MINULUM-400628 format. One record per atom (N, C-alpha, C): z, y, x. Coordinates in steps of 0.1 Angstrom, whole numbers, plus 5000, padded with zeros to 4 digits. Atoms other than C-alpha are relative to their C-alpha. Layout:
ZYX ...
# end
This chain:
499250045012 724119792115 501349945004 498750054996 727819722117 500149854998 500150155001 728319352124 500949944989 499250055011 731119312099 499350014987 500849985012 728919452072 498949894999 501150105000 726119212082 500649874996 499450135003 728418912080 500350004985 499650005014 729719022046 498849994991 501250005008 726219082032 499449864999 500750125000 725018742041 501049884999 499350115005 727618532025 501049935009 498850054993 730418492050 501250004990 498850005008 733918442037 500850135003 499449874997 735218802034 501450005005 498650004996 738918722036 500249945014 499950064987 738418502066 499650105011 500549904991 736418772084 500950115002 499149884999 738819052076 501249975008 498850044993 741618852091 499949985015 500350034986 740018822125 500550125009 499649894991 741319022155 498850095004 501149914996 739319322167 499149945011 501050044990 736119242186 499050115002 501049904997 733919482203 498849945007 501250074994 730419342210 499450095010 500849924990 728419442240 498550014995 501449985004 725019592231 499250075012 500649944988 724119712267 499449895008 500750114994 721519492283 500549975015 499550024986 722719552319 501449965001 498650055000 726219442309 500149864995 500050145004 725119102298 500749905009 499450084990 726318952330 498949905006 501050094994 724618702353 500449864995 499950135005 724118342343 498949915006 501050104996 722318022353 499949904989 500250095011 720817812326 499949865005 500350144997 721017432327 498649974998 501450035000 717617292334 499849874991 500350125008 716417052306 499349895007 500850104993 714116882331 500849955012 499250054989 717016812355 501449964995 498750045005 719716622337 500949965012 499050044989 722916562358 499849855003 500050144995 722916232378 498749934996 501350065003 719216182371 498950075009 501149944993 715916252389 499350114991 500749895007 713716542380 499049944990 500950045011 711816492347 498650075002 501449954998 708016532353 499049954990 501050065010 706416322325 500650004986 499650015014 706616302287 500949874999 499250125001 707915942291 501450025005 498649984995 710816052313 500850104991 499349915009 711616342290 500549934987 499650065012 711716122259 501149895003 498950094996 713915872278 501350085002 498849914998 716316172284 500550074988 499749935012 716316312249 501449964995 498750045005 719316102239 501250065007 499049944992 721316242267 500350144995 499849865004 720816602256 500550014986 499550005014 721316522219 501649975001 498550034999 724716362229 500850115005 499249884994 725716672249 500250104989 499849915012 725116892218 501049954990 499150075009 726916642197 501550015005 498750004994 729916622220 500650145001 499549874996 730216992229 499850114990 500449895009 728617202201 500249974986 500150025015 727817062167 500949894995 499350125004 729816742167 499149884997 500850135001 728716382163 499649984985 500450045014 726616322131 500249864998 499850145003 727816002116 498749924998 501350075001 725115732118 500149894989 499950095011 726415532088 498950034990 500949975011 723615482063 500750024987 499449975013 724415622029 499049974989 500950035011 722915481997 499850124991 500349895008 721115751979 499449964987 500650025013 720115761943 499550144995 500649875005 717716021928 499950004985 500149985014 718016141893 499250124996 500849895004 715316361879 500650074988 499449925011 716916641859 499050054990 501149955008 713716791847 498750015008 501349984994 710016821854 499350104991 500749895007 708217141843 498550005006 501350014994 704417081847 499250135001 500749885000 703417441841 500950125004 499149904996 706117641859 499250115007 500649894993 705417981874 498750044994 501349975007 702718051848 498949915004 501050104997 700917731856 499749985015 500350014985 701117771894 500749885006 499250104994 703517491900 500549894990 499250105006 705017161890 501450025006 498649974995 708717231892 500949884996 499150115002 711116941896 501450045004 498649994996 714916941896 500649865001 499650144997 716316631912 501550005006 498750024995 719916531918 500049895010 499950104989 720516341951 501549955000 498650065001 723616121945 500249915013 499650094989 725515941973 500849894994 499350105008 726415621955 501249945007 498950054992 728715511983 501250084998 498949905001 730815821976 499950074986 500249945013 730815881938 500950124997 499249885002 733516141942 499350135005 500849884995 731016371959 499050054990 501149945009 728816611939 498649975006 501350024995 725116551942 499450135007 500849894995 722716771962 499050034989 501049975011 720716951935 498850065007 501349964993 717116971949 499150074990 501049935008 714717231935 498749995007 501350024994 711117151942 498950064992 501249945006 708017351935 498849945008 501250064994 704617181941 498850074994 501149925006 701417381938 499149914992 501050075009 699017281910 498650025005 501349984995 696117411930 499349875005 500750134997 693517131934 499150025012 500950004988 691417041964 498550014995 501349985004 687617081963 499449894992 500550115007 687016741950 500549994985 499449995013 689016831919 501349924998 498850075000 691916601927 501150075007 498849944993 695416681938 500249945013 499850044987 696216661974 501550025003 498649994997 699816591986 500250135009 499849874994 701216931997 501050005011 499049984989 702917022030 501250084994 498849955007 706417142023 500850095010 498949934994 708817422034 501349954994 498750055005 712317282032 501150085006 498949924995 715317502035 501250014990 498949985009 718817552021 500250154996 499749865004 719817862001 501550035000 498649954998 723018062002 500950014987 499249975011 724118101966 499749924987 500450085012 722617831943 498550014997 501449995003 719117741932 499650114990 500349905009 719417991904 499850145007 500149874993 719518271930 498550025006 501349994994 716018191944 498950044990 501049985011 714218251911 500750074988 499549945013 714618451879 499849914988 500350095011 713618151858 501349964993 498850025007 716218121831 500449864998 499650145002 716117751828 500449925012 499450064988 717317681863 501550024998 498649985003 721017611857 500850075011 499149944990 723717821874 500749895007 499250104993 725417631901 501450014996 498650015003 728917521892 500949985011 499350024987 730017491928 500750125005 499449894994 732117711949 498950095006 501049904994 730218031959 500950115007 499349894993 731218311983 500250124990 499749895009 732818601964 499450135006 500749884994 730318881971 500550134995 499449885005 732319131950 499150094993 501049925007 729319251931 499749954986 500250055013 729719071898 499249875000 500850134999 727618771910 500949885000 499050115001 730818561909 501250044993 498749975006 734018531890 500949885003 499050104998 737218331894 500149914988 499750105011 737618011874 501549994998 498650015003 740917891860 500849955012 499350044988 741817751894 500050115011 500049894990 741218081911 498949995010 501150024990 737917971928 498850074995 501249935005 734818181927 498949914996 501150075006 731918061906 498950104997 501249915003 728418201900 500150054986 500249945013 727818431871 498550024997 501449985003 724518501853 499450125008 500549894992 724318831873 499449965013 500650054987 723518621904 498649944999 501350065002 720318481889 499050095007 501149934994 717418581911 500450105011 499649904991 719518781935 499449995014 500650024987 717818631966 498549954998 501450045003 714418571950 499050065010 500949934990 712818821974 499949935013 500150084987 713718592003 499249884999 500850125002 711818311987 498850034992 501249965007 708318431978 499249884995 500550135004 707618121958 498550004996 501449995004 704318231943 499050015012 500849994988 702918331977 499949875007 499950134993 704018001992 499149904993 500950095008 702317811963 498650035002 501449965000 699118011965 499449965014 500550044987 698817912002 499949855001 500150155000 699017541992 501249935005 498750064995 702617472002 500949974989 498950025008 705417311983 501250065006 498749944996 708917451985 501149914995 498850075004 712117241985 501250075005 498749934996 715517401985 501149944992 498750045006 719117321977 501150105005 498949924996 722317511978 500849945011 499350064989 724117462011 501449964996 498750045005 727417451992 500149874993 500050135006 726317131975 500449895011 499750094989 726716962010 501450035005 498649964997 729817152020 500250154997 499749865003 731317472007 500350075014 499949934987 731317742035 501350075001 498749944996 734917802041 500849895007 499250084991 737617652063 500449874994 499650125006 738717392038 498949934992 501150055007 735217322025 499849855002 500250144997 735116992042 500749904991 499250095009 737716852018 499249954988 500850045012 735116841990 498649975003 501350034996 732016792010 499849875007 500350134993 730316512030 501049975011 499150034989 732716552059 501449954996 498750075005 735616432037 499949855000 500250155000 734116082038 499349955012 500750044988 732116072070 500550085012 499549934988 733416162105 501549975001 498550024996 736916172120 500550135004 499549864998 738816502118 500950005012 499150004989 741116382146 499350025013 500850014987 738316382172 499550145004 500549874995 737316682193 498550014998 501549995002 733616592187 499749974985 500350025014 734016562149 499050114996 501149905004 731016732132 500550114992 499749885008 731217082118 499150024989 500849975012 729717242088 498550015003 501449994996 726517322107 499349865000 500550145000 726116952113 499849944986 500150055013 726816872077 498850054992 501149945007 724217112064 498749945006 501150064994 721716972089 499849864994 500050135006 722516622076 499450014986 500549985013 721816742041 498650034999 501449975000 718416872050 499249875002 500750134998 717516522062 500149924987 499950075012 718716382029 499050054990 501149945008 716316622011 498749945004 501250054995 713616492033 499849854996 500150145005 714516132023 499450004986 500650005014 713716221987 498550035001 501449964999 710416391997 499249885004 500850124996 709316062012 499749914988 500250085012 709515911977 499150074990 500849925010 707416181960 498550015004 501550014996 703616121961 499350134999 500649875002 702916481952 500150095013 499949924988 704016611986 499849915012 500350074987 703216512022 501250015009 498750004992 706516412038 499849995015 500350004985 704816392072 499750145004 500349864997 704216772070 501150094994 498949925005 707616912062 500650095011 499649894991 708717232079 501550034997 498649965002 712517282083 500150165002 499949855000 713317652076 501450044998 498749955002 716517842079 500250145005 499749864996 717918192081 501550005003 498649984995 721118282100 500749875002 499350124997 723618002099 499249884996 500850115004 721117782081 498849985010 500950014989 718717862109 500549915011 499350094990 721217692132 499949864995 500150145005 721317392109 498649955000 501450045000 717517382107 499649955014 500250044986 717317362145 500649875003 499350124997 719917092148 499549884992 500750115008 718316892119 498849955006 501350044994 714916892136 500249935013 499750074987 716416802170 500349864998 499550145002 718016492155 499049924992 500850075009 715416402129 498550035003 501349984996 711916362143 499050004989 500950005012 710416342108 499650144997 500449865002 710416722106 498850045008 501349984993 706916832115 500150135008 499949874994 707917192125 501350064996 498849935003 710817432125 499950155001 500049865000 711317792117 501550055000 498649954999 714617962128 499950164999 500049865002 714918312113 501350065003 498849934996 717518522131 501249905000 499050104999 719618212139 501150045009 498949954992 721618392165 500949915008 499050084992 724718262183 500149864994 499950145005 724917882181 498849954994 501350045005 721317872170 498950025009 501149974992 718518042187 500350085013 499749924989 720118282211 500849935011 499350064988 721418202246 501550035000 498649985000 725118142246 500650075012 499549944987 725518252282 499850155001 500249865000 724418602274 501250074992 498949935007 727318832266 499450124993 500749905008 725519032239 500249974986 499850025015 726319072202 501149894998 499050115003 728118772188 500149905012 499850094988 729618542214 500649864994 499550125003 730818182214 501550014995 498649975004 734418302212 500150064986 499949935013 733718532183 499649914989 500450085011 731818282162 501049894997 499050115002 734418012167 501350064994 498949945006 737118262157 499850044985 500449965013 735318392126 499749884991 500450125008 734018052115 500449875007 499550114993 736217782129 499549864995 500450125006 734717522106 498549965003 501450024998 731117552117 499649895011 500450084988 731117362150 501149895003 499050104996 732917072167 501250075006 498849944994 736517142177 499950035015 500149984986 735617102213 499350125004 500849884997 733217392212 501050125002 499049894998 736317622210 500550015015 499550004986 737217522246 499150085009 501049914993 734217732257 500150144996 499949875005 735418042240 500050105011 499849914989 736418202273 499449955013 500650064988 734417992296 498649944997 501250045005 730917972282 499149945011 500950054989 729317902316 500349865004 499750144998 731117562317 499349914989 500750075010 729117462286 498849925006 501050084993 726817172297 498650024994 501349975006 724017292274 499950154997 500249875006 722517612261 498849984990 500950025012 720217682231 498649985004 501450034996 716917662250 499849855001 500250154999 717617292255 499949954985 500150045014 718117252217 498550024996 501349985004 714717412212 499049905008 500950094993 713217192239 500049864994 499950125007 714416892219 499049994988 500950005011 711916992192 498649975005 501350034995 708916942215 499549864997 501149904999 706016882210 499850074987 500249955013 706516992174 500050165000 500049865000 705717352165 501450074997 498749935002 708617602166 499750154999 500149855002 708817962153 501450065000 498849934999 711718182163 499850154997 500249865004 712118532147 501350075001 498949904999 714418832153 499750124992 500149875006 715019172138 500550105009 499749904990 715219492157 501450054999 498749955002 718419612141 501149904999 499150115001 720019272141 500549975015 499550024987 721619322175 501149895002 499050105000 724419092166 499549865003 500650134997 722018802168 499349995014 500549994986 720818912203 498549975000 501450035000 717018932198 499449965013 500550034987 716318932235 500549865004 499550134997 718518622238 499349894993 500850095008 716518452211 498649985006 501350014994 713218532228 500249925013 499950064987 714518422262 500349854999 499750135003 715818102247 498749924997 501350065003 712418022232 499149995013 500750004988 710818112265 500449895010 499550104990 713017882285 499749854995 500450145005 711917582263 498549975004 501450024997 708317622275 499749895010 500350114990 708517382305 500049864993 500050135007 709317092281 498749994992 501250005008 706517182258 498849985009 501150024991 704217202288 499849865004 500250144997 704816842295 499049934991 500850055010 703016772263 498650074999 501249935000 700217012271 500050114989 499949905011 701517262245 500250145006 499849864996 701317642249 501250064994 498949935005 704317862246 499850144995 500049865005 704918232240 498850085007 501049934993 702418352266 500450145004 499549874996 704618652274 501349985007 498850014993 707518722297 501150094996 499049905005 709318992278 499750024985 500049975014 710019092242 498750074996 501349935004 706719182224 500450134992 499949885009 706219502204 500549954987 499550045013 707919502171 498849984990 501050045011 706019352141 498749945006 501150074994 703819152164 500449865003 499750144998 703718772164 499249965012 500650054988 703018602197 500249855001 499850144997 702718252210 499149904993 500850115006 701217922200 500949894994 499150105005 703117602196 501450054999 498849925001 706217812203 499550144996 500449865004 705818142184 501350084998 498949915001 708018442181 499650144995 500149855003 708318792165 501350064999 498949915004 710719072163 499550114991 500549905010 710219292133 501050124999 499149895004 711719622122 500949964989 499150035011 714719612100 501249925004 498750064998 718019432097 499949854998 499850145002 719319072094 499649964986 500550035014 717318942064 498849915002 501350075000 714218742054 499150094991 500949905006 711318972045 498649944998 501450045002 707718942033 499249995014 500650014987 706619022069 500349875007 499650134994 708518712081 499249894994 500750115007 706918492055 498550005003 501449994996 703418622063 499749935013 500150074987 703918502099 500249854999 499750145001 705418172089 498949924993 501150075007 702618092065 498749985009 501250014991 699918172091 500349895011 499650104990 701917962117 499849864994 500250135007 702017672092 498549964999 501450025002 698317712085 499449955014 500650034986 697517692123 500649875006 499350104993 700017432133 500349874992 499550115008 700917202104 499049964989 500850045012 698517222074 498849925003 
# end
């Protein structure tokens, strides 16, 4: 699949992408080049890590390296949150769910719009007849809560949306794209809500544009307009902002007795897969993580010259990462970290990484090898990894605490993916 088409289909900024210089990706494995991965168990100027205690003492070092060189420093200022319940529907989805719509306000910054949280909680009861707090899949969506369901009473988002050019958006009086009713339910197939509910899980989602609109000037109306320092080379990027927003959603879940906030799985596809990994690395409250085709800057190894590269992603999406990350565009081997260390920072919590056969842009083998290279840290905790040394057959899930699959098809989220994730959650979290 043409990589420009893939970017356009999955809510990139079309004008920004079209303005980029020509880029020819490498899709030949023997032209990847040679590389040496930094060893998560051998931090610079430190002895070899051989115990859990030593690893946990070194976590902060590796977090700081990703903050300084890749995602930017997440501000540590506490933000006063206020939760406003917009609505509660006790018999949503034909009685399958309690549906809540909650606005998460940042009272310290009243000029910012709230994060609009959409929460489905299964009405299924336990054997004793009482309700049991449900584990939760938590993830951001790409086009507004109204896109994940056809339910007519979920309001259309009034925030900036990517202009997909298919009638799903129209320009407002200021010339900015906004959602139309044609966008309702357009990504519902990526969010099999009824299936998730039937398995006993809640689902929490919000529009990533509520936290920061996904364009180069989006920071001006998002959380980065009030937190961080744009003059610094390690100022946080949009990926960091979206990860921060996922943690604020988890803050709300900790106040809701109908869900189990200790069993929340961070989930993300593509750029939000990158955010889900970074959120879980920083926030130990997330019980598990699922990165669906997170690709460059997420799940795949940066040092592999295959598909999207550090230089390419920083050129196409200069707002996603810390400014300093661009200094590695032409010298990725100088980067002090690689993505296997990000995955290692999730240990001992369960991790699922997924690829798609036709999504060569995301480098499936690089995603697999990255997950594989996180195994030594998981082994410190006595946790099993993939149990394989090479890519498995397509449509086959492998692994244990670290799991992986590559399915047929393109860059997307499919029912096959969700079947694996639900089984993974049953085995590792529920």
